[in-house]
N, CA, C and O atoms as a GROMACS GRO file, in nm:
protein
  544
    1MET      N    1   1.186   0.638   1.771
    1MET     CA    2   1.136   0.746   1.688
    1MET      C    3   1.004   0.795   1.748
    1MET      O    4   0.918   0.716   1.786
    2ASN      N    5   0.991   0.924   1.755
    2ASN     CA    6   0.868   0.986   1.803
    2ASN      C    7   0.755   0.956   1.705
    2ASN      O    8   0.772   0.974   1.584
    3THR      N    9   0.640   0.910   1.755
    3THR     CA   10   0.530   0.875   1.665
    3THR      C   11   0.481   0.995   1.585
    3THR      O   12   0.424   0.977   1.477
    4ALA      N   13   0.500   1.116   1.635
    4ALA     CA   14   0.461   1.235   1.559
    4ALA      C   15   0.546   1.252   1.434
    4ALA      O   16   0.503   1.314   1.337
    5ASP      N   17   0.669   1.196   1.436
    5ASP     CA   18   0.759   1.205   1.322
    5ASP      C   19   0.739   1.091   1.222
    5ASP      O   20   0.795   1.094   1.113
    6MET      N   21   0.661   0.991   1.259
    6MET     CA   22   0.643   0.875   1.173
    6MET      C   23   0.553   0.910   1.055
    6MET      O   24   0.456   0.985   1.069
    7LYS      N   25   0.586   0.854   0.941
    7LYS     CA   26   0.504   0.874   0.822
    7LYS      C   27   0.401   0.762   0.814
    7LYS      O   28   0.427   0.649   0.854
    8ASN      N   29   0.285   0.795   0.761
    8ASN     CA   30   0.169   0.706   0.767
    8ASN      C   31   0.145   0.632   0.636
    8ASN      O   32   0.149   0.689   0.527
    9ILE      N   33   0.120   0.502   0.650
    9ILE     CA   34   0.089   0.415   0.537
    9ILE      C   35  -0.041   0.342   0.567
    9ILE      O   36  -0.064   0.297   0.679
   10LEU      N   37  -0.126   0.331   0.466
   10LEU     CA   38  -0.249   0.255   0.476
   10LEU      C   39  -0.236   0.132   0.387
   10LEU      O   40  -0.209   0.145   0.267
   11VAL      N   41  -0.255   0.013   0.444
   11VAL     CA   42  -0.251  -0.113   0.370
   11VAL      C   43  -0.393  -0.171   0.368
   11VAL      O   44  -0.456  -0.186   0.472
   12ILE      N   45  -0.442  -0.203   0.248
   12ILE     CA   46  -0.573  -0.265   0.233
   12ILE      C   47  -0.554  -0.395   0.155
   12ILE      O   48  -0.517  -0.393   0.038
   13ASP      N   49  -0.581  -0.507   0.221
   13ASP     CA   50  -0.569  -0.637   0.155
   13ASP      C   51  -0.660  -0.736   0.226
   13ASP      O   52  -0.654  -0.748   0.349
   14ASP      N   53  -0.742  -0.806   0.151
   14ASP     CA   54  -0.832  -0.903   0.214
   14ASP      C   55  -0.765  -1.037   0.242
   14ASP      O   56  -0.829  -1.128   0.297
   15ASP      N   57  -0.638  -1.052   0.206
   15ASP     CA   58  -0.560  -1.170   0.241
   15ASP      C   59  -0.490  -1.141   0.374
   15ASP      O   60  -0.397  -1.061   0.377
   16PRO      N   61  -0.534  -1.204   0.484
   16PRO     CA   62  -0.478  -1.171   0.616
   16PRO      C   63  -0.327  -1.190   0.625
   16PRO      O   64  -0.259  -1.109   0.688
   17LEU      N   65  -0.273  -1.294   0.564
   17LEU     CA   66  -0.128  -1.317   0.570
   17LEU      C   67  -0.052  -1.203   0.504
   17LEU      O   68   0.044  -1.151   0.561
   18CYS      N   69  -0.094  -1.164   0.387
   18CYS     CA   70  -0.028  -1.055   0.316
   18CYS      C   71  -0.044  -0.924   0.392
   18CYS      O   72   0.052  -0.848   0.408
   19MET      N   73  -0.165  -0.896   0.440
   19MET     CA   74  -0.192  -0.772   0.512
   19MET      C   75  -0.105  -0.760   0.637
   19MET      O   76  -0.039  -0.658   0.658
   20PHE      N   77  -0.106  -0.863   0.721
   20PHE     CA   78  -0.031  -0.857   0.846
   20PHE      C   79   0.120  -0.860   0.822
   20PHE      O   80   0.196  -0.799   0.898
   21SER      N   81   0.164  -0.930   0.719
   21SER     CA   82   0.308  -0.932   0.688
   21SER      C   83   0.356  -0.795   0.645
   21SER      O   84   0.461  -0.748   0.690
   22MET      N   85   0.280  -0.729   0.558
   22MET     CA   86   0.318  -0.593   0.517
   22MET      C   87   0.313  -0.499   0.636
   22MET      O   88   0.400  -0.413   0.651
   23LEU      N   89   0.212  -0.513   0.721
   23LEU     CA   90   0.201  -0.431   0.843
   23LEU      C   91   0.327  -0.445   0.927
   23LEU      O   92   0.388  -0.344   0.965
   24LYS      N   93   0.367  -0.567   0.957
   24LYS     CA   94   0.483  -0.590   1.043
   24LYS      C   95   0.611  -0.535   0.982
   24LYS      O   96   0.686  -0.464   1.049
   25ILE      N   97   0.635  -0.567   0.857
   25ILE     CA   98   0.761  -0.526   0.795
   25ILE      C   99   0.768  -0.375   0.779
   25ILE      O  100   0.874  -0.316   0.802
   26LEU      N  101   0.659  -0.312   0.739
   26LEU     CA  102   0.661  -0.166   0.725
   26LEU      C  103   0.672  -0.096   0.860
   26LEU      O  104   0.734   0.009   0.870
   27CYS      N  105   0.612  -0.154   0.964
   27CYS     CA  106   0.632  -0.100   1.100
   27CYS      C  107   0.778  -0.114   1.140
   27CYS      O  108   0.836  -0.021   1.199
   28ASP      N  109   0.839  -0.228   1.110
   28ASP     CA  110   0.981  -0.247   1.139
   28ASP      C  111   1.068  -0.148   1.063
   28ASP      O  112   1.177  -0.113   1.109
   29GLU      N  113   1.021  -0.102   0.949
   29GLU     CA  114   1.092  -0.001   0.871
   29GLU      C  115   1.077   0.139   0.930
   29GLU      O  116   1.142   0.233   0.885
   30GLY      N  117   0.992   0.154   1.031
   30GLY     CA  118   0.979   0.282   1.099
   30GLY      C  119   0.856   0.363   1.064
   30GLY      O  120   0.850   0.482   1.094
   31TYR      N  121   0.759   0.300   1.000
   31TYR     CA  122   0.638   0.371   0.962
   31TYR      C  123   0.524   0.342   1.058
   31TYR      O  124   0.521   0.238   1.125
   32HIS      N  125   0.429   0.434   1.063
   32HIS     CA  126   0.302   0.409   1.130
   32HIS      C  127   0.210   0.351   1.023
   32HIS      O  128   0.183   0.416   0.922
   33VAL      N  129   0.164   0.228   1.044
   33VAL     CA  130   0.085   0.158   0.944
   33VAL      C  131  -0.052   0.123   0.999
   33VAL      O  132  -0.065   0.070   1.109
   34VAL      N  133  -0.154   0.154   0.921
   34VAL     CA  134  -0.290   0.110   0.949
   34VAL      C  135  -0.322   0.006   0.842
   34VAL      O  136  -0.309   0.032   0.723
   35ALA      N  137  -0.364  -0.113   0.886
   35ALA     CA  138  -0.396  -0.220   0.792
   35ALA      C  139  -0.542  -0.262   0.811
   35ALA      O  140  -0.587  -0.286   0.923
   36VAL      N  141  -0.613  -0.269   0.701
   36VAL     CA  142  -0.753  -0.311   0.704
   36VAL      C  143  -0.776  -0.414   0.594
   36VAL      O  144  -0.702  -0.421   0.496
   37ASN      N  145  -0.880  -0.496   0.612
   37ASN     CA  146  -0.905  -0.603   0.517
   37ASN      C  147  -1.025  -0.577   0.425
   37ASN      O  148  -1.070  -0.668   0.356
   38SER      N  149  -1.075  -0.455   0.425
   38SER     CA  150  -1.195  -0.426   0.347
   38SER      C  151  -1.193  -0.284   0.292
   38SER      O  152  -1.169  -0.189   0.366
   39PRO      N  153  -1.217  -0.269   0.162
   39PRO     CA  154  -1.227  -0.133   0.108
   39PRO      C  155  -1.344  -0.056   0.169
   39PRO      O  156  -1.339   0.066   0.178
   40GLU      N  157  -1.448  -0.127   0.210
   40GLU     CA  158  -1.563  -0.060   0.273
   40GLU      C  159  -1.522   0.012   0.400
   40GLU      O  160  -1.570   0.122   0.428
   41THR      N  161  -1.432  -0.049   0.478
   41THR     CA  162  -1.383   0.014   0.601
   41THR      C  163  -1.312   0.144   0.568
   41THR      O  164  -1.331   0.245   0.637
   42VAL      N  165  -1.231   0.141   0.465
   42VAL     CA  166  -1.157   0.261   0.425
   42VAL      C  167  -1.255   0.370   0.382
   42VAL      O  168  -1.244   0.485   0.425
   43ILE      N  169  -1.349   0.334   0.298
   43ILE     CA  170  -1.444   0.432   0.245
   43ILE      C  171  -1.531   0.491   0.355
   43ILE      O  172  -1.560   0.611   0.354
   44SER      N  173  -1.573   0.408   0.451
   44SER     CA  174  -1.669   0.456   0.551
   44SER      C  175  -1.606   0.521   0.673
   44SER      O  176  -1.671   0.605   0.737
   45SER      N  177  -1.483   0.486   0.708
   45SER     CA  178  -1.436   0.533   0.838
   45SER      C  179  -1.292   0.579   0.846
   45SER      O  180  -1.244   0.612   0.955
   46ILE      N  181  -1.220   0.583   0.736
   46ILE     CA  182  -1.080   0.624   0.742
   46ILE      C  183  -1.060   0.747   0.654
   46ILE      O  184  -1.105   0.750   0.540
   47ASN      N  185  -0.992   0.846   0.708
   47ASN     CA  186  -0.959   0.965   0.632
   47ASN      C  187  -0.829   0.937   0.557
   47ASN      O  188  -0.720   0.946   0.615
   48ALA      N  189  -0.839   0.904   0.429
   48ALA     CA  190  -0.722   0.868   0.350
   48ALA      C  191  -0.624   0.984   0.337
   48ALA      O  192  -0.506   0.962   0.306
   49GLY      N  193  -0.670   1.106   0.360
   49GLY     CA  194  -0.580   1.221   0.354
   49GLY      C  195  -0.475   1.220   0.462
   49GLY      O  196  -0.379   1.298   0.457
   50ASP      N  197  -0.492   1.133   0.562
   50ASP     CA  198  -0.394   1.122   0.670
   50ASP      C  199  -0.273   1.037   0.632
   50ASP      O  200  -0.182   1.021   0.713
   51PHE      N  201  -0.271   0.981   0.511
   51PHE     CA  202  -0.167   0.887   0.472
   51PHE      C  203  -0.084   0.940   0.356
   51PHE      O  204  -0.137   1.002   0.263
   52GLU      N  205   0.047   0.915   0.364
   52GLU     CA  206   0.136   0.953   0.253
   52GLU      C  207   0.134   0.848   0.143
   52GLU      O  208   0.147   0.881   0.025
   53VAL      N  209   0.116   0.721   0.181
   53VAL     CA  210   0.117   0.611   0.084
   53VAL      C  211   0.003   0.515   0.117
   53VAL      O  212  -0.023   0.484   0.233
   54ILE      N  213  -0.064   0.468   0.012
   54ILE     CA  214  -0.164   0.363   0.025
   54ILE      C  215  -0.116   0.244  -0.058
   54ILE      O  216  -0.077   0.259  -0.174
   55ILE      N  217  -0.119   0.126   0.003
   55ILE     CA  218  -0.089   0.001  -0.067
   55ILE      C  219  -0.217  -0.081  -0.066
   55ILE      O  220  -0.268  -0.114   0.041
   56THR      N  221  -0.269  -0.112  -0.184
   56THR     CA  222  -0.396  -0.184  -0.190
   56THR      C  223  -0.391  -0.303  -0.284
   56THR      O  224  -0.328  -0.299  -0.389
   57ASP      N  225  -0.459  -0.408  -0.243
   57ASP     CA  226  -0.479  -0.523  -0.329
   57ASP      C  227  -0.580  -0.484  -0.437
   57ASP      O  228  -0.661  -0.394  -0.417
   58PHE      N  229  -0.575  -0.553  -0.550
   58PHE     CA  230  -0.672  -0.526  -0.655
   58PHE      C  231  -0.802  -0.602  -0.633
   58PHE      O  232  -0.910  -0.544  -0.636
   59ASN      N  233  -0.792  -0.732  -0.609
   59ASN     CA  234  -0.908  -0.821  -0.611
   59ASN      C  235  -0.981  -0.820  -0.477
   59ASN      O  236  -0.956  -0.906  -0.392
   60MET      N  237  -1.070  -0.723  -0.460
   60MET     CA  238  -1.150  -0.712  -0.338
   60MET      C  239  -1.293  -0.677  -0.376
   60MET      O  240  -1.319  -0.631  -0.487
   61GLU      N  241  -1.383  -0.697  -0.284
   61GLU     CA  242  -1.525  -0.664  -0.303
   61GLU      C  243  -1.567  -0.566  -0.193
   61GLU      O  244  -1.513  -0.575  -0.083
   62PRO      N  245  -1.656  -0.477  -0.215
   62PRO     CA  246  -1.739  -0.457  -0.333
   62PRO      C  247  -1.673  -0.372  -0.441
   62PRO      O  248  -1.726  -0.362  -0.552
   63VAL      N  249  -1.558  -0.312  -0.411
   63VAL     CA  250  -1.485  -0.237  -0.513
   63VAL      C  251  -1.344  -0.293  -0.521
   63VAL      O  252  -1.289  -0.340  -0.421
   64ASN      N  253  -1.286  -0.288  -0.640
   64ASN     CA  254  -1.148  -0.334  -0.653
   64ASN      C  255  -1.050  -0.223  -0.614
   64ASN      O  256  -1.092  -0.110  -0.587
   65GLY      N  257  -0.923  -0.256  -0.611
   65GLY     CA  258  -0.822  -0.160  -0.565
   65GLY      C  259  -0.814  -0.034  -0.648
   65GLY      O  260  -0.790   0.075  -0.595
   66ILE      N  261  -0.833  -0.047  -0.779
   66ILE     CA  262  -0.828   0.071  -0.865
   66ILE      C  263  -0.948   0.162  -0.837
   66ILE      O  264  -0.933   0.284  -0.825
   67GLU      N  265  -1.065   0.103  -0.826
   67GLU     CA  266  -1.184   0.182  -0.792
   67GLU      C  267  -1.170   0.248  -0.656
   67GLU      O  268  -1.214   0.361  -0.636
   68LEU      N  269  -1.109   0.177  -0.561
   68LEU     CA  270  -1.088   0.233  -0.428
   68LEU      C  271  -0.998   0.356  -0.434
   68LEU      O  272  -1.029   0.458  -0.373
   69VAL      N  273  -0.888   0.346  -0.507
   69VAL     CA  274  -0.797   0.461  -0.518
   69VAL      C  275  -0.868   0.578  -0.586
   69VAL      O  276  -0.853   0.692  -0.543
   70ARG      N  277  -0.944   0.551  -0.689
   70ARG     CA  278  -1.022   0.659  -0.755
   70ARG      C  279  -1.116   0.728  -0.655
   70ARG      O  280  -1.125   0.850  -0.651
   71THR      N  281  -1.185   0.647  -0.575
   71THR     CA  282  -1.277   0.703  -0.475
   71THR      C  283  -1.201   0.790  -0.376
   71THR      O  284  -1.246   0.899  -0.342
   72LEU      N  285  -1.087   0.740  -0.328
   72LEU     CA  286  -1.008   0.816  -0.230
   72LEU      C  287  -0.952   0.944  -0.290
   72LEU      O  288  -0.946   1.046  -0.222
   73ARG      N  289  -0.911   0.939  -0.416
   73ARG     CA  290  -0.864   1.061  -0.483
   73ARG      C  291  -0.977   1.164  -0.488
   73ARG      O  292  -0.954   1.283  -0.468
   74GLY      N  293  -1.097   1.118  -0.515
   74GLY     CA  294  -1.212   1.208  -0.518
   74GLY      C  295  -1.244   1.269  -0.383
   74GLY      O  296  -1.313   1.371  -0.375
   75ARG      N  297  -1.194   1.207  -0.277
   75ARG     CA  298  -1.216   1.258  -0.141
   75ARG      C  299  -1.094   1.331  -0.087
   75ARG      O  300  -1.087   1.360   0.033
   76GLY      N  301  -0.998   1.360  -0.173
   76GLY     CA  302  -0.887   1.443  -0.132
   76GLY      C  303  -0.756   1.374  -0.106
   76GLY      O  304  -0.659   1.440  -0.068
   77PHE      N  305  -0.747   1.242  -0.124
   77PHE     CA  306  -0.619   1.175  -0.105
   77PHE      C  307  -0.524   1.220  -0.215
   77PHE      O  308  -0.554   1.206  -0.333
   78SER      N  309  -0.408   1.273  -0.175
   78SER     CA  310  -0.312   1.324  -0.273
   78SER      C  311  -0.177   1.253  -0.264
   78SER      O  312  -0.081   1.293  -0.330
   79GLY      N  313  -0.170   1.148  -0.184
   79GLY     CA  314  -0.045   1.075  -0.168
   79GLY      C  315  -0.020   0.977  -0.281
   79GLY      O  316  -0.087   0.980  -0.384
   80LYS      N  317   0.077   0.890  -0.260
   80LYS     CA  318   0.116   0.789  -0.357
   80LYS      C  319   0.035   0.662  -0.335
   80LYS      O  320  -0.007   0.632  -0.223
   81ALA      N  321   0.012   0.588  -0.443
   81ALA     CA  322  -0.064   0.463  -0.434
   81ALA      C  323   0.012   0.350  -0.503
   81ALA      O  324   0.069   0.368  -0.611
   82ILE      N  325   0.010   0.234  -0.438
   82ILE     CA  326   0.072   0.112  -0.491
   82ILE      C  327  -0.037   0.006  -0.499
   82ILE      O  328  -0.114  -0.013  -0.405
   83LEU      N  329  -0.044  -0.063  -0.612
   83LEU     CA  330  -0.141  -0.170  -0.633
   83LEU      C  331  -0.067  -0.303  -0.633
   83LEU      O  332   0.039  -0.316  -0.694
   84VAL      N  333  -0.124  -0.404  -0.564
   84VAL     CA  334  -0.070  -0.540  -0.567
   84VAL      C  335  -0.182  -0.635  -0.609
   84VAL      O  336  -0.299  -0.610  -0.581
   85SER      N  337  -0.144  -0.743  -0.678
   85SER     CA  338  -0.245  -0.841  -0.718
   85SER      C  339  -0.179  -0.972  -0.757
   85SER      O  340  -0.069  -0.975  -0.811
   86GLY      N  341  -0.250  -1.078  -0.729
   86GLY     CA  342  -0.204  -1.210  -0.770
   86GLY      C  343  -0.268  -1.256  -0.899
   86GLY      O  344  -0.223  -1.354  -0.959
   87ILE      N  345  -0.374  -1.188  -0.944
   87ILE     CA  346  -0.446  -1.238  -1.062
   87ILE      C  347  -0.465  -1.134  -1.171
   87ILE      O  348  -0.520  -1.165  -1.277
   88TYR      N  349  -0.421  -1.014  -1.150
   88TYR     CA  350  -0.455  -0.906  -1.242
   88TYR      C  351  -0.332  -0.821  -1.267
   88TYR      O  352  -0.252  -0.796  -1.176
   89HIS      N  353  -0.317  -0.777  -1.390
   89HIS     CA  354  -0.209  -0.684  -1.423
   89HIS      C  355  -0.268  -0.570  -1.504
   89HIS      O  356  -0.300  -0.588  -1.622
   90PRO      N  357  -0.282  -0.452  -1.444
   90PRO     CA  358  -0.343  -0.339  -1.514
   90PRO      C  359  -0.249  -0.282  -1.620
   90PRO      O  360  -0.128  -0.297  -1.612
   91ASP      N  361  -0.308  -0.216  -1.719
   91ASP     CA  362  -0.223  -0.146  -1.814
   91ASP      C  363  -0.182  -0.012  -1.754
   91ASP      O  364  -0.246   0.038  -1.661
   92GLY      N  365  -0.077   0.045  -1.809
   92GLY     CA  366  -0.024   0.170  -1.756
   92GLY      C  367  -0.123   0.284  -1.758
   92GLY      O  368  -0.125   0.367  -1.667
   93LYS      N  369  -0.206   0.290  -1.862
   93LYS     CA  370  -0.304   0.399  -1.873
   93LYS      C  371  -0.406   0.391  -1.761
   93LYS      O  372  -0.441   0.492  -1.700
   94GLU      N  373  -0.455   0.270  -1.734
   94GLU     CA  374  -0.555   0.252  -1.628
   94GLU      C  375  -0.498   0.292  -1.492
   94GLU      O  376  -0.565   0.358  -1.413
   95MET      N  377  -0.373   0.252  -1.466
   95MET     CA  378  -0.309   0.290  -1.340
   95MET      C  379  -0.289   0.440  -1.332
   95MET      O  380  -0.317   0.502  -1.229
   96SER      N  381  -0.240   0.499  -1.439
   96SER     CA  382  -0.213   0.642  -1.441
   96SER      C  383  -0.341   0.723  -1.419
   96SER      O  384  -0.342   0.820  -1.344
   97GLU      N  385  -0.448   0.682  -1.485
   97GLU     CA  386  -0.576   0.753  -1.470
   97GLU      C  387  -0.628   0.748  -1.327
   97GLU      O  388  -0.695   0.840  -1.281
   98ALA      N  389  -0.596   0.639  -1.256
   98ALA     CA  390  -0.639   0.626  -1.116
   98ALA      C  391  -0.540   0.690  -1.018
   98ALA      O  392  -0.569   0.700  -0.899
   99GLY      N  393  -0.425   0.732  -1.069
   99GLY     CA  394  -0.324   0.790  -0.980
   99GLY      C  395  -0.244   0.686  -0.905
   99GLY      O  396  -0.199   0.712  -0.793
  100ILE      N  397  -0.226   0.569  -0.965
  100ILE     CA  398  -0.147   0.462  -0.904
  100ILE      C  399  -0.010   0.462  -0.972
  100ILE      O  400   0.000   0.452  -1.094
  101GLY      N  401   0.094   0.473  -0.891
  101GLY     CA  402   0.228   0.488  -0.945
  101GLY      C  403   0.311   0.362  -0.955
  101GLY      O  404   0.415   0.362  -1.020
  102ALA      N  405   0.267   0.253  -0.891
  102ALA     CA  406   0.347   0.130  -0.893
  102ALA      C  407   0.256   0.009  -0.882
  102ALA      O  408   0.147   0.015  -0.824
  103PHE      N  409   0.303  -0.101  -0.939
  103PHE     CA  410   0.230  -0.227  -0.934
  103PHE      C  411   0.326  -0.339  -0.900
  103PHE      O  412   0.436  -0.346  -0.954
  104PHE      N  413   0.283  -0.427  -0.809
  104PHE     CA  414   0.360  -0.546  -0.774
  104PHE      C  415   0.271  -0.669  -0.792
  104PHE      O  416   0.162  -0.677  -0.736
  105GLN      N  417   0.319  -0.763  -0.872
  105GLN     CA  418   0.248  -0.888  -0.896
  105GLN      C  419   0.281  -0.986  -0.784
  105GLN      O  420   0.398  -1.010  -0.756
  106LYS      N  421   0.177  -1.043  -0.720
  106LYS     CA  422   0.199  -1.145  -0.618
  106LYS      C  423   0.234  -1.276  -0.687
  106LYS      O  424   0.176  -1.306  -0.791
  107PRO      N  425   0.326  -1.353  -0.636
  107PRO     CA  426   0.404  -1.322  -0.516
  107PRO      C  427   0.514  -1.220  -0.549
  107PRO      O  428   0.571  -1.224  -0.658
  108PHE      N  429   0.542  -1.131  -0.456
  108PHE     CA  430   0.648  -1.032  -0.473
  108PHE      C  431   0.740  -1.038  -0.352
  108PHE      O  432   0.700  -1.081  -0.244
  109GLU      N  433   0.863  -0.993  -0.372
  109GLU     CA  434   0.956  -0.985  -0.260
  109GLU      C  435   0.934  -0.853  -0.188
  109GLU      O  436   0.922  -0.748  -0.252
  110ILE      N  437   0.927  -0.859  -0.057
  110ILE     CA  438   0.894  -0.741   0.024
  110ILE      C  439   0.996  -0.628   0.007
  110ILE      O  440   0.962  -0.511   0.026
  111GLU      N  441   1.120  -0.663  -0.030
  111GLU     CA  442   1.220  -0.558  -0.052
  111GLU      C  443   1.173  -0.458  -0.156
  111GLU      O  444   1.199  -0.338  -0.145
  112GLY      N  445   1.102  -0.507  -0.259
  112GLY     CA  446   1.053  -0.419  -0.365
  112GLY      C  447   0.953  -0.317  -0.313
  112GLY      O  448   0.960  -0.199  -0.348
  113ILE      N  449   0.860  -0.362  -0.230
  113ILE     CA  450   0.762  -0.270  -0.170
  113ILE      C  451   0.833  -0.169  -0.081
  113ILE      O  452   0.805  -0.050  -0.088
  114CYS      N  453   0.926  -0.217   0.003
  114CYS     CA  454   0.997  -0.126   0.094
  114CYS      C  455   1.076  -0.022   0.017
  114CYS      O  456   1.076   0.096   0.055
  115LYS      N  457   1.143  -0.062  -0.089
  115LYS     CA  458   1.219   0.034  -0.170
  115LYS      C  459   1.127   0.137  -0.233
  115LYS      O  460   1.160   0.256  -0.236
  116LYS      N  461   1.013   0.093  -0.284
  116LYS     CA  462   0.920   0.186  -0.348
  116LYS      C  463   0.863   0.284  -0.245
  116LYS      O  464   0.851   0.403  -0.273
  117VAL      N  465   0.827   0.234  -0.127
  117VAL     CA  466   0.776   0.322  -0.022
  117VAL      C  467   0.881   0.426   0.016
  117VAL      O  468   0.850   0.544   0.025
  118ARG      N  469   1.004   0.382   0.036
  118ARG     CA  470   1.112   0.477   0.070
  118ARG      C  471   1.130   0.580  -0.040
  118ARG      O  472   1.147   0.699  -0.013
  119GLU      N  473   1.125   0.536  -0.164
  119GLU     CA  474   1.136   0.629  -0.277
  119GLU      C  475   1.024   0.733  -0.269
  119GLU      O  476   1.048   0.852  -0.285
  120TYR      N  477   0.902   0.687  -0.246
  120TYR     CA  478   0.789   0.778  -0.237
  120TYR      C  479   0.802   0.874  -0.119
  120TYR      O  480   0.756   0.988  -0.126
  121MET      N  481   0.864   0.829  -0.011
  121MET     CA  482   0.882   0.913   0.108
  121MET      C  483   1.006   1.001   0.097
  121MET      O  484   1.030   1.085   0.184
  122GLY      N  485   1.084   0.982  -0.010
  122GLY     CA  486   1.206   1.059  -0.027
  122GLY      C  487   1.316   1.018   0.068
  122GLY      O  488   1.396   1.100   0.112
  123GLU      N  489   1.320   0.888   0.101
  123GLU     CA  490   1.416   0.837   0.198
  123GLU      C  491   1.497   0.723   0.138
  123GLU      O  492   1.457   0.660   0.040
  124LYS      N  493   1.610   0.697   0.200
  124LYS     CA  494   1.691   0.581   0.166
  124LYS      C  495   1.638   0.462   0.246
  124LYS      O  496   1.601   0.476   0.362
  125SER      N  497   1.636   0.345   0.183
  125SER     CA  498   1.584   0.226   0.251
  125SER      C  499   1.672   0.187   0.368
  125SER      O  500   1.795   0.187   0.359
  126ARG      N  501   1.606   0.153   0.479
  126ARG     CA  502   1.676   0.098   0.595
  126ARG      C  503   1.669  -0.053   0.596
  126ARG      O  504   1.716  -0.118   0.689
  127PHE      N  505   1.609  -0.110   0.491
  127PHE     CA  506   1.591  -0.254   0.485
  127PHE      C  507   1.727  -0.321   0.484
  127PHE      O  508   1.812  -0.286   0.403
  128ASP      N  509   1.747  -0.416   0.573
  128ASP     CA  510   1.879  -0.477   0.586
  128ASP      C  511   1.904  -0.591   0.489
  128ASP      O  512   2.015  -0.644   0.484
  129GLY      N  513   1.803  -0.630   0.414
  129GLY     CA  514   1.822  -0.734   0.314
  129GLY      C  515   1.824  -0.875   0.368
  129GLY      O  516   1.850  -0.968   0.292
  130HIS      N  517   1.797  -0.893   0.495
  130HIS     CA  518   1.802  -1.027   0.556
  130HIS      C  519   1.663  -1.086   0.569
  130HIS      O  520   1.620  -1.123   0.678
  131THR      N  521   1.594  -1.097   0.458
  131THR     CA  522   1.459  -1.150   0.463
  131THR      C  523   1.453  -1.295   0.422
  131THR      O  524   1.350  -1.361   0.438
  132GLY      N  525   1.562  -1.345   0.369
  132GLY     CA  526   1.557  -1.481   0.318
  132GLY      C  527   1.465  -1.490   0.197
  132GLY      O  528   1.410  -1.597   0.168
  133GLY      N  529   1.448  -1.379   0.126
  133GLY     CA  530   1.364  -1.379   0.007
  133GLY      C  531   1.216  -1.391   0.038
  133GLY      O  532   1.143  -1.458  -0.036
  134ILE      N  533   1.170  -1.328   0.146
  134ILE     CA  534   1.028  -1.335   0.182
  134ILE      C  535   0.944  -1.286   0.066
  134ILE      O  536   0.966  -1.177   0.012
  135ARG      N  537   0.847  -1.368   0.029
  135ARG     CA  538   0.757  -1.334  -0.081
  135ARG      C  539   0.613  -1.342  -0.033
  135ARG      O  540   0.580  -1.424   0.053
  136PHE      N  541   0.528  -1.256  -0.089
  136PHE     CA  542   0.385  -1.258  -0.057
  136PHE      C  543   0.308  -1.286  -0.183
  136PHE      O  544   0.185  -1.292  -0.180
   0.00000   0.00000   0.00000
């Protein structure tokens, strides 16, 4: 696939295993993925408007995932946002107000994230289902 045709995803997670696993699997799905471990990096040096989908962890410092999405929306990000967390479950109103359309509680099966990303991109999943139930 030509890289100009690839759709862009930004993954923000301070858990290296989760971050790199999502990076690898989403790249295998055919996306161009940028993965960072700090919301500060996103705020200071990444143009979030370049991404169709952002996947962010909730529990990060100095801002949490919801605050990060709000900040990015204020800077022009108009794509879809997915929140993941192992310790927190937001209410629907809080997610909606921040412009977050989906939530996955850790541990989650990667098929769920891939299906949601494909849905957001308007595509059918190419995921072959042979993950052995990989969970993050």
